A tleap script that builds the chain and sets N, CA, C and O, in Angstrom:
source leaprc.protein.ff14SB
mol = sequence {
  NMET LYS GLU ILE PRO LYS ALA MET LYS LYS
  ALA LEU GLY ARG LEU ALA ASN GLU ALA TYR
  GLU ILE GLU LEU GLY ARG ALA LEU ALA GLY
  LEU ARG GLU GLU PHE ASP ARG TRP GLU ARG
  GLY GLU ILE ALA ALA PHE ASP LEU GLU ALA
  ALA ILE HIE ARG PHE HIE GLN GLY PRO ALA
  ARG ASP LEU PHE LYS ARG TYR HIE ASP ASN
  GLY ILE GLN LYS VAL VAL VAL ALA GLY ALA
  ILE ALA ASP GLY ILE LEU ASP ARG THR LYS
  VAL ALA LEU GLU VAL LEU GLU PHE LEU ALA
  GLY ALA LEU SER PHE TRP GLU GLN GLU GLN
  ALA SER SER ASP ARG CARG
}
set mol.1.N position { 5.051 -71.582 -47.667 }
set mol.1.CA position { 4.994 -72.869 -46.990 }
set mol.1.C position { 6.408 -73.455 -46.913 }
set mol.1.O position { 7.163 -73.408 -47.884 }
set mol.2.N position { 6.748 -73.993 -45.771 }
set mol.2.CA position { 8.078 -74.548 -45.540 }
set mol.2.C position { 8.239 -75.872 -46.288 }
set mol.2.O position { 7.345 -76.718 -46.278 }
set mol.3.N position { 9.389 -76.034 -46.932 }
set mol.3.CA position { 9.699 -77.253 -47.683 }
set mol.3.C position { 9.910 -78.420 -46.717 }
set mol.3.O position { 10.589 -78.279 -45.699 }
set mol.4.N position { 9.328 -79.564 -47.044 }
set mol.4.CA position { 9.495 -80.765 -46.230 }
set mol.4.C position { 10.847 -81.395 -46.586 }
set mol.4.O position { 11.145 -81.573 -47.767 }
set mol.5.N position { 11.662 -81.730 -45.595 }
set mol.5.CA position { 12.959 -82.358 -45.878 }
set mol.5.C position { 12.785 -83.648 -46.689 }
set mol.5.O position { 11.801 -84.370 -46.530 }
set mol.6.N position { 13.755 -83.917 -47.554 }
set mol.6.CA position { 13.694 -85.066 -48.452 }
set mol.6.C position { 13.510 -86.386 -47.694 }
set mol.6.O position { 12.712 -87.231 -48.100 }
set mol.7.N position { 14.239 -86.555 -46.609 }
set mol.7.CA position { 14.127 -87.800 -45.828 }
set mol.7.C position { 12.721 -87.961 -45.250 }
set mol.7.O position { 12.201 -89.074 -45.177 }
set mol.8.N position { 12.108 -86.849 -44.840 }
set mol.8.CA position { 10.751 -86.916 -44.300 }
set mol.8.C position { 9.751 -87.245 -45.408 }
set mol.8.O position { 8.808 -88.004 -45.187 }
set mol.9.N position { 9.954 -86.680 -46.594 }
set mol.9.CA position { 9.089 -87.008 -47.733 }
set mol.9.C position { 9.134 -88.503 -48.026 }
set mol.9.O position { 8.102 -89.127 -48.274 }
set mol.10.N position { 10.341 -89.071 -47.993 }
set mol.10.CA position { 10.487 -90.507 -48.240 }
set mol.10.C position { 9.779 -91.319 -47.167 }
set mol.10.O position { 9.084 -92.288 -47.470 }
set mol.11.N position { 9.957 -90.923 -45.921 }
set mol.11.CA position { 9.307 -91.643 -44.818 }
set mol.11.C position { 7.791 -91.571 -44.950 }
set mol.11.O position { 7.103 -92.574 -44.764 }
set mol.12.N position { 7.269 -90.390 -45.268 }
set mol.12.CA position { 5.820 -90.238 -45.452 }
set mol.12.C position { 5.333 -91.072 -46.634 }
set mol.12.O position { 4.260 -91.672 -46.579 }
set mol.13.N position { 6.125 -91.104 -47.698 }
set mol.13.CA position { 5.761 -91.910 -48.867 }
set mol.13.C position { 5.686 -93.387 -48.535 }
set mol.13.O position { 4.759 -94.077 -48.961 }
set mol.14.N position { 6.663 -93.879 -47.770 }
set mol.14.CA position { 6.652 -95.297 -47.366 }
set mol.14.C position { 5.440 -95.598 -46.485 }
set mol.14.O position { 4.776 -96.620 -46.658 }
set mol.15.N position { 5.161 -94.710 -45.552 }
set mol.15.CA position { 4.015 -94.926 -44.656 }
set mol.15.C position { 2.698 -94.841 -45.423 }
set mol.15.O position { 1.778 -95.615 -45.159 }
set mol.16.N position { 2.599 -93.911 -46.366 }
set mol.16.CA position { 1.387 -93.803 -47.179 }
set mol.16.C position { 1.183 -95.078 -47.994 }
set mol.16.O position { 0.060 -95.571 -48.100 }
set mol.17.N position { 2.262 -95.617 -48.570 }
set mol.17.CA position { 2.148 -96.865 -49.331 }
set mol.17.C position { 1.727 -98.023 -48.445 }
set mol.17.O position { 0.924 -98.862 -48.852 }
set mol.18.N position { 2.265 -98.070 -47.235 }
set mol.18.CA position { 1.910 -99.137 -46.305 }
set mol.18.C position { 0.429 -99.058 -45.932 }
set mol.18.O position { -0.275 -100.068 -45.940 }
set mol.19.N position { -0.032 -97.859 -45.607 }
set mol.19.CA position { -1.447 -97.683 -45.247 }
set mol.19.C position { -2.351 -97.991 -46.440 }
set mol.19.O position { -3.413 -98.593 -46.279 }
set mol.20.N position { -1.932 -97.581 -47.627 }
set mol.20.CA position { -2.700 -97.846 -48.850 }
set mol.20.C position { -2.860 -99.348 -49.056 }
set mol.20.O position { -3.957 -99.824 -49.349 }
set mol.21.N position { -1.771 -100.091 -48.904 }
set mol.21.CA position { -1.839 -101.539 -49.094 }
set mol.21.C position { -2.757 -102.200 -48.060 }
set mol.21.O position { -3.515 -103.113 -48.389 }
set mol.22.N position { -2.685 -101.740 -46.828 }
set mol.22.CA position { -3.542 -102.297 -45.775 }
set mol.22.C position { -5.010 -102.024 -46.092 }
set mol.22.O position { -5.841 -102.931 -46.051 }
set mol.23.N position { -5.319 -100.775 -46.405 }
set mol.23.CA position { -6.722 -100.434 -46.688 }
set mol.23.C position { -7.222 -101.096 -47.962 }
set mol.23.O position { -8.371 -101.534 -48.024 }
set mol.24.N position { -6.369 -101.173 -48.981 }
set mol.24.CA position { -6.768 -101.835 -50.220 }
set mol.24.C position { -7.061 -103.310 -49.966 }
set mol.24.O position { -8.024 -103.859 -50.502 }
set mol.25.N position { -6.232 -103.945 -49.149 }
set mol.25.CA position { -6.470 -105.348 -48.802 }
set mol.25.C position { -7.799 -105.542 -48.094 }
set mol.25.O position { -8.518 -106.504 -48.363 }
set mol.26.N position { -8.122 -104.633 -47.196 }
set mol.26.CA position { -9.418 -104.719 -46.499 }
set mol.26.C position { -10.565 -104.547 -47.474 }
set mol.26.O position { -11.572 -105.251 -47.393 }
set mol.27.N position { -10.410 -103.612 -48.394 }
set mol.27.CA position { -11.473 -103.372 -49.377 }
set mol.27.C position { -11.618 -104.560 -50.322 }
set mol.27.O position { -12.730 -104.902 -50.725 }
set mol.28.N position { -10.507 -105.185 -50.674 }
set mol.28.CA position { -10.553 -106.338 -51.573 }
set mol.28.C position { -11.244 -107.536 -50.944 }
set mol.28.O position { -11.735 -108.409 -51.660 }
set mol.29.N position { -11.291 -107.595 -49.624 }
set mol.29.CA position { -11.964 -108.708 -48.955 }
set mol.29.C position { -13.434 -108.772 -49.375 }
set mol.29.O position { -13.989 -109.857 -49.548 }
set mol.30.N position { -14.057 -107.610 -49.537 }
set mol.30.CA position { -15.449 -107.583 -49.993 }
set mol.30.C position { -15.579 -108.102 -51.413 }
set mol.30.O position { -16.545 -108.791 -51.743 }
set mol.31.N position { -14.618 -107.777 -52.246 }
set mol.31.CA position { -14.641 -108.271 -53.617 }
set mol.31.C position { -14.398 -109.776 -53.649 }
set mol.31.O position { -14.953 -110.485 -54.489 }
set mol.32.N position { -13.569 -110.257 -52.731 }
set mol.32.CA position { -13.318 -111.700 -52.625 }
set mol.32.C position { -14.634 -112.454 -52.414 }
set mol.32.O position { -14.836 -113.539 -52.960 }
set mol.33.N position { -15.528 -111.859 -51.611 }
set mol.33.CA position { -16.829 -112.480 -51.365 }
set mol.33.C position { -17.616 -112.640 -52.661 }
set mol.33.O position { -18.315 -113.636 -52.851 }
set mol.34.N position { -17.501 -111.662 -53.547 }
set mol.34.CA position { -18.191 -111.751 -54.843 }
set mol.34.C position { -17.609 -112.874 -55.693 }
set mol.34.O position { -18.352 -113.580 -56.375 }
set mol.35.N position { -16.292 -113.048 -55.660 }
set mol.35.CA position { -15.675 -114.164 -56.381 }
set mol.35.C position { -16.166 -115.492 -55.814 }
set mol.35.O position { -16.450 -116.425 -56.566 }
set mol.36.N position { -16.267 -115.580 -54.486 }
set mol.36.CA position { -16.759 -116.804 -53.846 }
set mol.36.C position { -18.195 -117.094 -54.277 }
set mol.36.O position { -18.546 -118.241 -54.555 }
set mol.37.N position { -19.015 -116.060 -54.330 }
set mol.37.CA position { -20.412 -116.245 -54.768 }
set mol.37.C position { -20.452 -116.749 -56.209 }
set mol.37.O position { -21.262 -117.615 -56.540 }
set mol.38.N position { -19.601 -116.223 -57.048 }
set mol.38.CA position { -19.540 -116.640 -58.452 }
set mol.38.C position { -19.105 -118.104 -58.544 }
set mol.38.O position { -19.687 -118.885 -59.296 }
set mol.39.N position { -18.073 -118.470 -57.770 }
set mol.39.CA position { -17.590 -119.853 -57.797 }
set mol.39.C position { -18.663 -120.840 -57.324 }
set mol.39.O position { -18.717 -121.978 -57.792 }
set mol.40.N position { -19.513 -120.399 -56.395 }
set mol.40.CA position { -20.603 -121.260 -55.906 }
set mol.40.C position { -21.807 -121.249 -56.842 }
set mol.40.O position { -22.788 -121.952 -56.598 }
set mol.41.N position { -21.740 -120.463 -57.904 }
set mol.41.CA position { -22.841 -120.400 -58.867 }
set mol.41.C position { -23.993 -119.521 -58.415 }
set mol.41.O position { -25.082 -119.589 -58.986 }
set mol.42.N position { -23.772 -118.698 -57.401 }
set mol.42.CA position { -24.829 -117.826 -56.890 }
set mol.42.C position { -25.029 -116.585 -57.763 }
set mol.42.O position { -26.116 -116.008 -57.791 }
set mol.43.N position { -23.987 -116.183 -58.466 }
set mol.43.CA position { -24.088 -115.041 -59.380 }
set mol.43.C position { -23.427 -115.409 -60.702 }
set mol.43.O position { -22.574 -116.295 -60.755 }
set mol.44.N position { -23.821 -114.729 -61.756 }
set mol.44.CA position { -23.264 -114.969 -63.082 }
set mol.44.C position { -21.950 -114.207 -63.252 }
set mol.44.O position { -21.637 -113.293 -62.489 }
set mol.45.N position { -21.202 -114.603 -64.257 }
set mol.45.CA position { -19.939 -113.924 -64.564 }
set mol.45.C position { -20.169 -112.437 -64.815 }
set mol.45.O position { -19.333 -111.611 -64.450 }
set mol.46.N position { -21.291 -112.091 -65.433 }
set mol.46.CA position { -21.598 -110.682 -65.684 }
set mol.46.C position { -21.773 -109.907 -64.377 }
set mol.46.O position { -21.378 -108.745 -64.278 }
set mol.47.N position { -22.368 -110.562 -63.378 }
set mol.47.CA position { -22.536 -109.924 -62.068 }
set mol.47.C position { -21.179 -109.701 -61.395 }
set mol.47.O position { -20.941 -108.661 -60.781 }
set mol.48.N position { -20.306 -110.683 -61.519 }
set mol.48.CA position { -18.970 -110.551 -60.955 }
set mol.48.C position { -18.218 -109.423 -61.657 }
set mol.48.O position { -17.547 -108.617 -61.012 }
set mol.49.N position { -18.334 -109.373 -62.968 }
set mol.49.CA position { -17.668 -108.306 -63.731 }
set mol.49.C position { -18.183 -106.940 -63.296 }
set mol.49.O position { -17.405 -105.992 -63.184 }
set mol.50.N position { -19.480 -106.829 -63.050 }
set mol.50.CA position { -20.055 -105.564 -62.588 }
set mol.50.C position { -19.524 -105.205 -61.203 }
set mol.50.O position { -19.270 -104.033 -60.927 }
set mol.51.N position { -19.354 -106.195 -60.332 }
set mol.51.CA position { -18.809 -105.942 -58.988 }
set mol.51.C position { -17.363 -105.467 -59.086 }
set mol.51.O position { -16.952 -104.562 -58.358 }
set mol.52.N position { -16.593 -106.076 -59.985 }
set mol.52.CA position { -15.204 -105.652 -60.187 }
set mol.52.C position { -15.177 -104.214 -60.684 }
set mol.52.O position { -14.378 -103.403 -60.216 }
set mol.53.N position { -16.043 -103.907 -61.623 }
set mol.53.CA position { -16.109 -102.541 -62.160 }
set mol.53.C position { -16.475 -101.545 -61.061 }
set mol.53.O position { -15.850 -100.490 -60.953 }
set mol.54.N position { -17.478 -101.866 -60.246 }
set mol.54.CA position { -17.873 -100.979 -59.140 }
set mol.54.C position { -16.721 -100.787 -58.158 }
set mol.54.O position { -16.489 -99.682 -57.669 }
set mol.55.N position { -16.005 -101.871 -57.876 }
set mol.55.CA position { -14.859 -101.781 -56.974 }
set mol.55.C position { -13.790 -100.863 -57.552 }
set mol.55.O position { -13.243 -100.012 -56.852 }
set mol.56.N position { -13.505 -101.044 -58.820 }
set mol.56.CA position { -12.468 -100.229 -59.462 }
set mol.56.C position { -12.855 -98.756 -59.507 }
set mol.56.O position { -12.022 -97.884 -59.262 }
set mol.57.N position { -14.105 -98.481 -59.816 }
set mol.57.CA position { -14.564 -97.096 -59.916 }
set mol.57.C position { -14.822 -96.456 -58.560 }
set mol.57.O position { -14.834 -95.230 -58.452 }
set mol.58.N position { -15.025 -97.254 -57.537 }
set mol.58.CA position { -15.354 -96.728 -56.208 }
set mol.58.C position { -14.203 -96.839 -55.228 }
set mol.58.O position { -13.311 -95.991 -55.227 }
set mol.59.N position { -14.207 -97.879 -54.386 }
set mol.59.CA position { -13.204 -97.984 -53.323 }
set mol.59.C position { -11.757 -97.949 -53.810 }
set mol.59.O position { -10.928 -97.261 -53.213 }
set mol.60.N position { -11.443 -98.669 -54.872 }
set mol.60.CA position { -10.062 -98.701 -55.353 }
set mol.60.C position { -9.612 -97.317 -55.808 }
set mol.60.O position { -8.502 -96.887 -55.493 }
set mol.61.N position { -10.461 -96.628 -56.538 }
set mol.61.CA position { -10.121 -95.288 -57.027 }
set mol.61.C position { -9.988 -94.303 -55.868 }
set mol.61.O position { -9.058 -93.497 -55.837 }
set mol.62.N position { -10.918 -94.369 -54.919 }
set mol.62.CA position { -10.877 -93.454 -53.769 }
set mol.62.C position { -9.594 -93.636 -52.956 }
set mol.62.O position { -8.956 -92.661 -52.558 }
set mol.63.N position { -9.231 -94.881 -52.717 }
set mol.63.CA position { -8.015 -95.150 -51.956 }
set mol.63.C position { -6.774 -94.702 -52.721 }
set mol.63.O position { -5.857 -94.125 -52.137 }
set mol.64.N position { -6.744 -94.964 -54.022 }
set mol.64.CA position { -5.595 -94.541 -54.818 }
set mol.64.C position { -5.426 -93.028 -54.745 }
set mol.64.O position { -4.323 -92.532 -54.512 }
set mol.65.N position { -6.509 -92.305 -54.941 }
set mol.65.CA position { -6.425 -90.839 -54.911 }
set mol.65.C position { -5.994 -90.344 -53.534 }
set mol.65.O position { -5.189 -89.418 -53.430 }
set mol.66.N position { -6.525 -90.954 -52.481 }
set mol.66.CA position { -6.182 -90.519 -51.126 }
set mol.66.C position { -4.692 -90.674 -50.849 }
set mol.66.O position { -4.047 -89.753 -50.348 }
set mol.67.N position { -4.159 -91.828 -51.172 }
set mol.67.CA position { -2.783 -92.114 -50.785 }
set mol.67.C position { -1.728 -91.671 -51.796 }
set mol.67.O position { -0.535 -91.754 -51.504 }
set mol.68.N position { -2.127 -91.212 -52.956 }
set mol.68.CA position { -1.147 -90.804 -53.954 }
set mol.68.C position { -1.153 -89.303 -54.219 }
set mol.68.O position { -0.529 -88.853 -55.180 }
set mol.69.N position { -1.826 -88.532 -53.410 }
set mol.69.CA position { -1.782 -87.069 -53.529 }
set mol.69.C position { -0.676 -86.563 -52.608 }
set mol.69.O position { -0.879 -86.422 -51.402 }
set mol.70.N position { 0.488 -86.292 -53.180 }
set mol.70.CA position { 1.641 -85.880 -52.377 }
set mol.70.C position { 1.398 -84.599 -51.596 }
set mol.70.O position { 2.074 -84.351 -50.598 }
set mol.71.N position { 0.458 -83.789 -52.026 }
set mol.71.CA position { 0.182 -82.539 -51.336 }
set mol.71.C position { -0.464 -82.728 -49.977 }
set mol.71.O position { -0.422 -81.827 -49.140 }
set mol.72.N position { -1.062 -83.889 -49.748 }
set mol.72.CA position { -1.742 -84.106 -48.466 }
set mol.72.C position { -1.221 -85.334 -47.727 }
set mol.72.O position { -1.874 -85.816 -46.801 }
set mol.73.N position { -0.059 -85.846 -48.120 }
set mol.73.CA position { 0.457 -87.056 -47.475 }
set mol.73.C position { 0.603 -86.905 -45.973 }
set mol.73.O position { 0.341 -87.851 -45.230 }
set mol.74.N position { 1.014 -85.740 -45.515 }
set mol.74.CA position { 1.176 -85.521 -44.077 }
set mol.74.C position { -0.157 -85.761 -43.361 }
set mol.74.O position { -0.195 -86.429 -42.328 }
set mol.75.N position { -1.219 -85.231 -43.894 }
set mol.75.CA position { -2.541 -85.359 -43.284 }
set mol.75.C position { -3.047 -86.798 -43.390 }
set mol.75.O position { -3.609 -87.330 -42.432 }
set mol.76.N position { -2.851 -87.421 -44.533 }
set mol.76.CA position { -3.331 -88.787 -44.751 }
set mol.76.C position { -2.598 -89.782 -43.856 }
set mol.76.O position { -3.219 -90.667 -43.267 }
set mol.77.N position { -1.297 -89.638 -43.758 }
set mol.77.CA position { -0.517 -90.545 -42.902 }
set mol.77.C position { -0.912 -90.346 -41.441 }
set mol.77.O position { -1.070 -91.318 -40.703 }
set mol.78.N position { -1.069 -89.111 -41.028 }
set mol.78.CA position { -1.500 -88.849 -39.647 }
set mol.78.C position { -2.870 -89.481 -39.388 }
set mol.78.O position { -3.100 -90.053 -38.322 }
set mol.79.N position { -3.768 -89.379 -40.352 }
set mol.79.CA position { -5.086 -89.999 -40.208 }
set mol.79.C position { -4.996 -91.507 -40.101 }
set mol.79.O position { -5.720 -92.120 -39.316 }
set mol.80.N position { -4.106 -92.116 -40.889 }
set mol.80.CA position { -3.934 -93.569 -40.838 }
set mol.80.C position { -3.377 -94.010 -39.492 }
set mol.80.O position { -3.739 -95.073 -38.987 }
set mol.81.N position { -2.506 -93.209 -38.915 }
set mol.81.CA position { -1.972 -93.531 -37.588 }
set mol.81.C position { -3.075 -93.377 -36.539 }
set mol.81.O position { -3.266 -94.256 -35.699 }
set mol.82.N position { -3.788 -92.272 -36.592 }
set mol.82.CA position { -4.859 -92.018 -35.617 }
set mol.82.C position { -5.956 -93.077 -35.702 }
set mol.82.O position { -6.538 -93.448 -34.683 }
set mol.83.N position { -6.241 -93.566 -36.909 }
set mol.83.CA position { -7.283 -94.580 -37.103 }
set mol.83.C position { -6.815 -95.996 -36.771 }
set mol.83.O position { -7.613 -96.933 -36.775 }
set mol.84.N position { -5.519 -96.150 -36.485 }
set mol.84.CA position { -4.997 -97.463 -36.164 }
set mol.84.C position { -4.659 -98.305 -37.382 }
set mol.84.O position { -4.334 -99.484 -37.243 }
set mol.85.N position { -4.730 -97.722 -38.577 }
set mol.85.CA position { -4.352 -98.451 -39.784 }
set mol.85.C position { -2.851 -98.714 -39.746 }
set mol.85.O position { -2.393 -99.807 -40.080 }
set mol.86.N position { -2.097 -97.706 -39.339 }
set mol.86.CA position { -0.659 -97.855 -39.125 }
set mol.86.C position { -0.394 -97.937 -37.630 }
set mol.86.O position { -1.001 -97.210 -36.844 }
set mol.87.N position { 0.501 -98.812 -37.245 }
set mol.87.CA position { 0.858 -98.998 -35.841 }
set mol.87.C position { 1.786 -97.865 -35.402 }
set mol.87.O position { 2.928 -97.772 -35.853 }
set mol.88.N position { 1.286 -97.016 -34.526 }
set mol.88.CA position { 2.033 -95.861 -34.041 }
set mol.88.C position { 3.386 -96.273 -33.444 }
set mol.88.O position { 4.370 -95.544 -33.574 }
set mol.89.N position { 3.432 -97.422 -32.800 }
set mol.89.CA position { 4.671 -97.844 -32.150 }
set mol.89.C position { 5.762 -98.206 -33.159 }
set mol.89.O position { 6.932 -98.315 -32.791 }
set mol.90.N position { 5.390 -98.392 -34.417 }
set mol.90.CA position { 6.364 -98.735 -35.450 }
set mol.90.C position { 6.754 -97.530 -36.311 }
set mol.90.O position { 7.521 -97.666 -37.264 }
set mol.91.N position { 6.224 -96.358 -35.971 }
set mol.91.CA position { 6.546 -95.138 -36.715 }
set mol.91.C position { 7.684 -94.432 -35.992 }
set mol.91.O position { 7.650 -94.266 -34.773 }
set mol.92.N position { 8.686 -94.021 -36.747 }
set mol.92.CA position { 9.856 -93.350 -36.168 }
set mol.92.C position { 9.437 -92.112 -35.384 }
set mol.92.O position { 8.521 -91.391 -35.777 }
set mol.93.N position { 10.119 -91.881 -34.277 }
set mol.93.CA position { 9.818 -90.750 -33.400 }
set mol.93.C position { 9.855 -89.422 -34.146 }
set mol.93.O position { 8.991 -88.571 -33.935 }
set mol.94.N position { 10.844 -89.236 -35.016 }
set mol.94.CA position { 10.943 -87.964 -35.737 }
set mol.94.C position { 9.752 -87.755 -36.681 }
set mol.94.O position { 9.346 -86.620 -36.929 }
set mol.95.N position { 9.200 -88.846 -37.201 }
set mol.95.CA position { 8.004 -88.736 -38.047 }
set mol.95.C position { 6.805 -88.354 -37.180 }
set mol.95.O position { 6.017 -87.486 -37.555 }
set mol.96.N position { 6.670 -88.998 -36.029 }
set mol.96.CA position { 5.567 -88.654 -35.124 }
set mol.96.C position { 5.661 -87.194 -34.682 }
set mol.96.O position { 4.645 -86.505 -34.587 }
set mol.97.N position { 6.867 -86.730 -34.416 }
set mol.97.CA position { 7.038 -85.329 -34.038 }
set mol.97.C position { 6.666 -84.409 -35.190 }
set mol.97.O position { 6.030 -83.377 -34.977 }
set mol.98.N position { 7.053 -84.767 -36.399 }
set mol.98.CA position { 6.713 -83.982 -37.582 }
set mol.98.C position { 5.202 -83.929 -37.794 }
set mol.98.O position { 4.665 -82.916 -38.242 }
set mol.99.N position { 4.527 -85.022 -37.471 }
set mol.99.CA position { 3.076 -85.136 -37.673 }
set mol.99.C position { 2.260 -84.684 -36.462 }
set mol.99.O position { 1.035 -84.801 -36.480 }
set mol.100.N position { 2.890 -84.182 -35.434 }
set mol.100.CA position { 2.216 -83.889 -34.163 }
set mol.100.C position { 0.949 -83.055 -34.348 }
set mol.100.O position { -0.089 -83.385 -33.774 }
set mol.101.N position { 1.012 -82.001 -35.121 }
set mol.101.CA position { -0.164 -81.150 -35.316 }
set mol.101.C position { -1.291 -81.877 -36.029 }
set mol.101.O position { -2.451 -81.785 -35.627 }
set mol.102.N position { -0.949 -82.599 -37.086 }
set mol.102.CA position { -1.963 -83.342 -37.843 }
set mol.102.C position { -2.536 -84.486 -37.010 }
set mol.102.O position { -3.734 -84.761 -37.076 }
set mol.103.N position { -1.690 -85.152 -36.227 }
set mol.103.CA position { -2.179 -86.222 -35.344 }
set mol.103.C position { -3.150 -85.670 -34.308 }
set mol.103.O position { -4.180 -86.279 -34.019 }
set mol.104.N position { -2.815 -84.529 -33.762 }
set mol.104.CA position { -3.683 -83.888 -32.780 }
set mol.104.C position { -5.046 -83.581 -33.395 }
set mol.104.O position { -6.082 -83.796 -32.766 }
set mol.105.N position { -5.037 -83.078 -34.626 }
set mol.105.CA position { -6.293 -82.782 -35.321 }
set mol.105.C position { -7.148 -84.043 -35.452 }
set mol.105.O position { -8.329 -84.030 -35.106 }
set mol.106.N position { -6.549 -85.145 -35.955 }
set mol.106.CA position { -7.311 -86.374 -36.152 }
set mol.106.C position { -7.805 -86.959 -34.840 }
set mol.106.O position { -8.915 -87.490 -34.777 }
set mol.107.N position { -7.001 -86.869 -33.802 }
set mol.107.CA position { -7.428 -87.395 -32.509 }
set mol.107.C position { -8.580 -86.589 -31.933 }
set mol.107.O position { -9.473 -87.153 -31.300 }
set mol.108.N position { -8.572 -85.269 -32.145 }
set mol.108.CA position { -9.692 -84.429 -31.710 }
set mol.108.C position { -10.944 -84.756 -32.515 }
set mol.108.O position { -12.047 -84.783 -31.969 }
set mol.109.N position { -10.777 -85.003 -33.809 }
set mol.109.CA position { -11.913 -85.393 -34.654 }
set mol.109.C position { -12.528 -86.704 -34.164 }
set mol.109.O position { -13.749 -86.835 -34.078 }
set mol.110.N position { -11.676 -87.659 -33.848 }
set mol.110.CA position { -12.157 -88.942 -33.341 }
set mol.110.C position { -12.897 -88.775 -32.024 }
set mol.110.O position { -13.960 -89.361 -31.820 }
set mol.111.N position { -12.328 -87.970 -31.132 }
set mol.111.CA position { -12.944 -87.746 -29.829 }
set mol.111.C position { -14.306 -87.089 -29.991 }
set mol.111.O position { -15.252 -87.450 -29.291 }
set mol.112.N position { -14.419 -86.143 -30.890 }
set mol.112.CA position { -15.708 -85.458 -31.077 }
set mol.112.C position { -16.722 -86.377 -31.749 }
set mol.112.O position { -17.913 -86.289 -31.451 }
set mol.113.N position { -16.284 -87.254 -32.643 }
set mol.113.CA position { -17.234 -88.180 -33.259 }
set mol.113.C position { -17.642 -89.278 -32.289 }
set mol.113.O position { -18.748 -89.811 -32.388 }
set mol.114.N position { -16.755 -89.628 -31.342 }
set mol.114.CA position { -17.107 -90.620 -30.306 }
set mol.114.C position { -18.181 -90.073 -29.361 }
set mol.114.O position { -18.980 -90.831 -28.810 }
set mol.115.N position { -18.189 -88.754 -29.184 }
set mol.115.CA position { -19.171 -88.138 -28.283 }
set mol.115.C position { -20.543 -88.023 -28.936 }
set mol.115.O position { -21.537 -87.783 -28.252 }
set mol.116.N position { -20.602 -88.190 -30.243 }
set mol.116.CA position { -21.902 -88.045 -30.938 }
set mol.116.C position { -22.747 -89.253 -30.801 }
set mol.116.O position { -23.861 -89.290 -31.323 }
savepdb mol mol.pdb
quit
């Protein structure tokens, strides 16, 4: 397997962190609702604690593993671009060229799932 240039690794790492923060923020919005319910007295502190635990063991863990596996950063970043999590227009041209094959894969996956 061909070694990824150091500058490209850094660029992929920055993009992976950016996508991770965006997705984590979206996932935390659901947890925010649980805090709001607790503040309104709709659920007990124990229920809120259970929701936090479920969040940590589920969505938070899944996102962390996805975005912190350096072996698949190329695929994950391409997926984030294809899904619109990352703005393609703000990604450097050389990164888009490097990701061309992976982007093509994700776009074909999206097209086939849209047809279902």
